[in-house]
C-alpha positions as CSV (number, residue, x, y, z in Angstrom):
1,M,142.1,208.0,-69.5
2,T,138.8,206.4,-67.4
3,A,139.6,202.5,-66.7
4,L,136.4,200.6,-67.0
5,A,136.3,196.7,-66.0
6,V,133.7,194.2,-66.7
7,A,133.3,191.6,-63.9
8,Q,132.0,188.3,-65.1
9,F,130.6,185.9,-62.1
10,A,127.4,183.5,-61.4
11,P,124.8,185.1,-59.2
12,A,123.0,182.6,-56.9
13,A,120.0,182.1,-55.0
14,D,121.9,183.6,-52.0
15,P,122.3,187.3,-51.8
16,D,124.9,187.3,-49.0
17,A,127.2,184.8,-51.4
18,N,126.7,187.2,-54.2
19,L,127.9,190.2,-52.5
20,R,130.7,188.6,-51.3
21,A,131.3,187.6,-54.8
22,I,131.0,191.2,-55.8
23,E,133.3,192.6,-53.5
24,G,136.1,190.1,-54.5
25,L,136.0,191.2,-57.9
26,V,135.4,195.0,-57.0
27,E,138.6,194.4,-54.9
28,R,140.5,192.9,-58.1
29,A,139.4,195.5,-60.1
30,A,140.0,198.5,-58.4
31,G,143.7,197.0,-57.7
32,R,144.1,197.1,-61.5
33,G,143.2,200.5,-61.4
34,A,139.6,200.7,-62.5
35,D,137.3,203.6,-61.9
36,V,133.9,201.8,-63.4
37,V,132.9,198.3,-62.6
38,V,130.3,196.6,-64.6
39,F,128.6,193.3,-63.3
40,P,125.9,190.9,-64.8
41,E,122.3,191.2,-65.0
42,Y,120.7,189.6,-61.6
43,S,123.7,190.1,-60.0
44,S,121.5,190.3,-56.3
45,Y,119.8,187.3,-56.8
46,F,119.3,184.6,-59.7
47,V,117.9,181.0,-59.9
48,D,117.3,178.7,-62.9
49,P,114.5,178.6,-63.7
50,F,112.3,181.1,-62.4
51,D,110.2,180.5,-59.5
52,E,108.2,182.1,-56.8
53,T,111.4,182.9,-54.8
54,L,111.9,186.0,-57.2
55,L,109.4,187.9,-55.2
56,A,110.8,187.1,-51.5
57,H,114.0,188.6,-52.8
58,A,113.3,191.8,-54.6
59,Q,114.4,194.6,-53.0
60,P,113.6,198.4,-53.8
61,V,116.3,200.6,-54.9
62,D,117.4,201.8,-51.6
63,G,117.3,198.5,-50.0
64,P,120.2,196.5,-48.7
65,F,121.9,195.4,-51.9
66,V,122.2,199.0,-53.3
67,D,123.3,200.2,-49.8
68,A,126.1,197.5,-49.8
69,L,127.3,198.6,-53.0
70,Q,127.5,202.1,-52.3
71,R,129.6,201.1,-49.1
72,L,131.7,199.0,-51.8
73,A,132.0,201.9,-54.1
74,A,133.2,204.1,-51.1
75,R,135.7,201.8,-50.0
76,Y,137.4,201.2,-53.0
77,E,137.1,204.3,-54.8
78,V,134.9,203.1,-57.8
79,H,131.5,203.2,-59.6
80,I,129.7,199.9,-59.6
81,V,127.0,199.0,-61.9
82,A,125.0,195.7,-61.5
83,G,122.0,193.9,-62.3
84,L,119.2,194.2,-59.2
85,L,116.0,192.4,-58.5
86,E,113.5,194.8,-57.7
87,S,110.4,194.8,-56.4
88,A,107.5,195.5,-59.3
89,S,104.4,198.0,-58.8
90,D,101.8,195.4,-59.5
91,G,103.1,193.3,-56.3
92,E,102.7,189.9,-58.4
93,R,106.1,190.3,-60.7
94,V,109.4,191.9,-60.3
95,R,111.6,194.3,-62.3
96,N,114.9,193.2,-64.0
97,T,116.9,196.5,-62.8
98,V,120.5,198.0,-63.5
99,V,121.8,200.3,-60.9
100,A,124.9,202.7,-61.0
101,V,126.3,203.6,-57.7
102,G,128.9,205.8,-56.6
103,R,130.3,206.6,-53.2
104,D,127.4,209.2,-53.1
105,G,124.7,207.1,-53.8
106,V,122.8,205.8,-57.0
107,R,123.9,207.7,-59.7
108,A,121.5,206.0,-62.4
109,V,119.0,203.3,-62.3
110,Y,117.6,201.6,-65.7
111,R,114.7,199.0,-66.0
112,K,115.1,196.2,-68.8
113,L,112.6,197.5,-71.6
114,H,112.6,194.4,-74.0
115,L,112.1,191.1,-72.1
116,Y,113.3,187.7,-72.8
117,D,110.1,186.3,-74.2
118,A,112.3,184.3,-76.9
119,F,114.4,181.2,-77.6
120,G,111.7,179.2,-75.5
121,Q,111.9,181.7,-72.5
122,R,109.2,183.7,-70.8
123,E,110.7,186.6,-68.9
124,S,107.5,188.1,-68.6
125,D,105.7,185.8,-66.9
126,W,107.9,186.9,-64.2
127,V,109.1,190.5,-64.6
128,E,107.1,193.7,-65.4
129,A,109.0,195.8,-68.2
130,G,110.4,199.1,-67.5
131,D,108.8,202.2,-68.7
132,I,110.1,203.7,-71.5
133,D,111.9,206.9,-70.2
134,E,114.9,209.4,-70.7
135,P,118.2,207.5,-71.4
136,Q,120.1,206.8,-67.7
137,T,123.9,207.8,-67.7
138,F,126.2,209.2,-65.6
139,V,129.6,210.6,-65.7
140,V,132.8,209.7,-64.7
141,G,136.7,210.9,-65.8
142,G,134.6,213.1,-68.3
143,M,132.9,210.1,-70.3
144,R,129.5,209.6,-70.3
145,F,128.4,206.0,-69.9
146,A,124.6,204.8,-70.3
147,L,122.8,201.6,-69.3
148,M,120.7,199.0,-71.3
149,T,120.3,195.4,-70.3
150,C,120.7,191.8,-72.3
151,Y,118.2,191.2,-74.6
152,D,118.1,195.1,-75.4
153,L,121.2,194.4,-77.2
154,R,119.0,192.8,-80.1
155,F,117.2,196.4,-80.4
156,P,119.6,198.7,-82.2
157,E,117.3,201.4,-81.6
158,V,118.1,201.2,-77.8
159,A,121.5,201.7,-78.2
160,R,120.6,204.6,-80.6
161,T,118.7,206.5,-78.2
162,L,122.0,206.1,-75.6
163,A,124.4,207.6,-78.3
164,D,121.8,210.5,-79.1
165,A,122.0,211.2,-75.5
166,G,125.5,211.7,-75.6
167,A,126.8,208.4,-74.3
168,D,130.6,207.8,-74.8
169,V,130.1,204.0,-73.5
170,V,127.3,201.8,-73.5
171,L,126.9,199.0,-70.6
172,V,125.1,196.0,-70.9
173,P,124.8,193.8,-67.6
174,A,123.6,190.5,-69.2
175,Q,122.6,187.0,-68.6
176,W,122.8,185.5,-72.3
177,V,121.4,182.1,-72.1
178,R,123.8,179.5,-74.2
179,G,122.2,177.9,-76.9
180,P,123.0,177.2,-80.5
181,L,125.1,180.1,-82.6
182,K,124.7,182.7,-79.2
183,E,128.0,182.9,-78.4
184,L,128.7,184.3,-82.0
185,Q,125.2,186.5,-81.8
186,W,126.6,187.9,-78.5
187,T,129.7,189.0,-79.8
188,T,128.3,190.0,-83.0
189,L,125.8,192.2,-81.3
190,L,128.1,193.8,-79.0
191,R,130.4,194.8,-81.9
192,A,127.3,196.2,-83.9
193,R,126.1,198.3,-81.1
194,A,130.0,200.0,-81.1
195,I,130.7,200.2,-84.6
196,E,127.1,201.6,-85.7
197,N,126.9,204.3,-82.8
198,T,130.8,204.9,-83.1
199,L,131.4,204.8,-79.2
200,F,132.4,201.7,-76.3
201,V,130.4,199.1,-75.7
202,A,131.2,196.8,-72.4
203,A,129.2,194.0,-71.2
204,A,129.3,191.8,-68.1
205,D,127.5,188.2,-68.2
206,H,127.4,185.0,-66.2
207,P,129.9,182.5,-67.0
208,P,129.0,178.9,-68.5
209,P,127.0,176.6,-68.1
210,L,124.0,179.0,-68.0
211,G,125.5,181.9,-69.8
212,V,128.1,182.4,-72.4
213,G,130.7,184.3,-70.5
214,N,133.0,186.3,-72.8
215,S,132.4,189.4,-71.0
216,A,134.2,191.9,-73.0
217,V,134.8,196.2,-74.1
218,F,134.9,197.4,-77.5
219,D,136.2,200.2,-78.7
220,P,134.1,202.8,-81.2
221,Q,135.4,200.8,-84.2
222,G,134.6,197.3,-83.0
223,V,137.7,196.4,-81.7
224,E,138.0,193.9,-78.7
225,V,140.1,195.8,-76.1
226,A,139.7,193.6,-72.9
227,A,137.9,190.1,-72.3
228,V,137.3,187.4,-69.8
229,G,136.6,183.9,-71.5
230,T,134.4,181.5,-69.3
231,T,135.9,181.9,-65.6
232,S,134.8,184.7,-63.2
233,D,137.1,187.1,-63.2
234,V,137.7,191.0,-64.3
235,A,139.3,192.4,-67.4
236,V,140.0,196.2,-67.6
237,A,140.0,198.7,-70.5
238,H,141.4,202.0,-70.4
239,L,139.4,204.0,-72.2
240,D,140.9,207.2,-74.1
241,A,138.0,209.9,-73.8
242,D,139.0,211.4,-77.2
243,A,138.4,208.1,-79.2
244,V,135.0,208.8,-79.8
245,D,135.4,212.3,-81.1
246,R,138.4,210.9,-83.6
247,V,136.0,208.1,-84.8
248,R,133.2,210.4,-85.5
249,R,135.1,212.6,-87.4
250,L,136.7,209.8,-89.7
251,N,133.2,208.0,-90.0
252,P,130.2,210.6,-89.0
253,A,127.5,208.4,-89.7
254,L,125.5,209.5,-86.9
255,R,125.3,212.9,-88.5
256,L,124.6,211.7,-92.0
257,R,121.6,209.6,-90.9
258,R,118.3,210.3,-92.1
259,F,116.2,209.0,-89.6
260,V,115.4,209.2,-85.8
261,V,114.2,206.8,-83.3
262,V,110.8,207.3,-81.6
263,P,108.7,205.1,-79.4
264,R,106.4,202.6,-81.3
265,S,102.6,203.0,-80.5
266,E,100.4,199.8,-80.3
267,G,96.7,200.0,-79.4
268,G,97.2,203.8,-78.3
269,S,100.0,203.1,-76.0
270,E,103.7,203.0,-76.0
271,A,105.5,199.6,-76.5
272,R,107.0,197.9,-73.7
């Protein structure tokens, strides 16, 4: 079995403090047998509300934050998935990026596709959306892990493309903003993505008061198999590599479907 940990903490406007918190949670997760540890969105730097300090603290993928993650991955013999505030191409905004890092370096990089221009927020004022690209995946213990981010969870076609790419597990770093019914929507959407794609889904959120917490792992039938409540902590689930195949033999929904997912075009260009 492959052991997967969701690590819940509150990133702050202090990169060094964030790395210290990450190391403590990686050590705790590794001590509980984790092979993969998933952290929230914006793990490298976070400020609420967003301001001009985002640009000053954005880093490239080969920058010091990811280097530090690689050292931790090597020290504790795990793979680490975490949100990175990345430098953007236009020099005026940043990118909301997720990196998967192993002891030998970066294994996958995902840039958030759907920006949080909803519920009174305007993430696109500060963040450049990622390009529509091939699904970002990596393999640990014979299981294929795939990446997406937070608001992408509300778009079922994102997870479906990951299932089509052979994912056994979808990882969702998030900063799921609190609000009316948001806790219900969070857990409902995580379960739905697991059930409709017959795969594992694991999500790591910020704890309250800014996030909803409830970081969790769901199995291919939507059963919660590990979870953190509202504190900073880790929860570890032991994933049965054969579970996806067993559920798909019982419920071959992916094989029976009559539609495929293709990028949407608006004005002759791909939607972002």
